[in-house]
C-alpha positions in Angstrom: 149.6 121.2 68.2 151.7 122.7 65.3 150.2 122.8 61.9 153.0 120.8 60.2 152.6 118.0 62.8 148.9 117.8 62.2 149.3 117.8 58.4 152.0 115.1 58.5 149.7 112.7 60.5 146.7 113.2 58.2 147.8 110.9 55.3 148.9 108.3 57.8 145.6 108.4 59.6 143.6 108.3 56.3 145.5 105.1 55.4 144.8 103.7 58.8 141.1 104.4 58.4 141.1 102.4 55.2 143.0 99.6 56.8 140.6 99.5 59.8 137.7 99.4 57.4 139.3 96.5 55.5 140.0 94.6 58.7 136.4 95.1 59.9 134.8 93.9 56.7 136.7 92.0 54.0 139.3 90.5 56.4 136.6 88.6 58.3 135.4 86.9 55.0 138.8 85.3 54.5 139.1 84.1 58.1 142.4 83.1 59.7 144.5 82.0 56.7 147.8 84.0 57.1 151.0 82.0 57.6 152.5 84.8 59.5 151.8 86.4 62.9 150.6 89.1 63.0 148.3 88.7 60.0 149.2 90.7 56.9 146.5 93.3 57.6 147.6 93.7 61.2 151.2 94.0 60.0 150.1 96.7 57.6 148.5 98.7 60.4 151.6 98.5 62.5 153.9 99.4 59.6 151.8 102.5 58.7 151.6 103.5 62.4 155.3 103.2 62.9 156.7 104.4 59.6 154.1 106.5 57.9 151.9 105.8 54.8 154.5 105.6 52.1 157.1 103.5 54.0 154.3 101.5 55.6 152.9 100.5 52.2 156.4 99.5 51.1 156.9 97.3 54.1 153.4 95.8 53.5 154.3 95.1 49.8 157.5 93.3 50.9 155.5 91.3 53.4 152.9 90.3 50.8 155.7 89.3 48.5 157.1 86.9 51.2 153.6 85.3 51.6 153.4 82.5 49.1 152.5 78.8 49.3 156.1 77.7 50.0 156.7 80.3 52.8 157.5 78.8 56.2 155.6 81.6 58.0 156.1 82.4 61.6 156.4 85.5 63.7 157.2 88.6 61.7 156.7 91.8 63.6 157.1 95.3 62.2 160.5 96.9 63.0 159.9 99.8 65.3 160.9 103.2 64.1 163.9 104.4 66.0 162.6 108.0 66.5 158.9 107.3 66.9 157.6 110.3 68.9 153.9 109.9 68.5 151.1 108.4 70.5 148.3 106.1 69.5 144.6 106.7 70.2 142.5 103.9 71.5 141.4 103.2 67.9 145.0 103.0 66.6 145.3 106.4 65.0 148.5 108.4 65.3 148.6 111.8 67.1 151.6 113.9 68.0 153.0 113.2 71.4 151.9 115.6 74.2 155.5 115.8 75.4 156.5 117.9 72.3 
């Protein structure tokens, strides 16, 4: 694995670790209250996996802005990245593809 590939996935995986910790602890306290599917925290995990930490946070912020009492809700999946060339570990972390 090249150094730059490993270093680019580090912030993404650090953000994913925080999101996984949130989903394992605080998210369970609230229960199933999200109007959208997947839930906002699951959407955030998918956005960071697909688009990286900075763009994933921006997508999550836009999703949270759409979540208000008058929102209709529904299915709102993360747009897949056109050039996503990574693999996901069984725990949802991003690693460079073995094909590269």
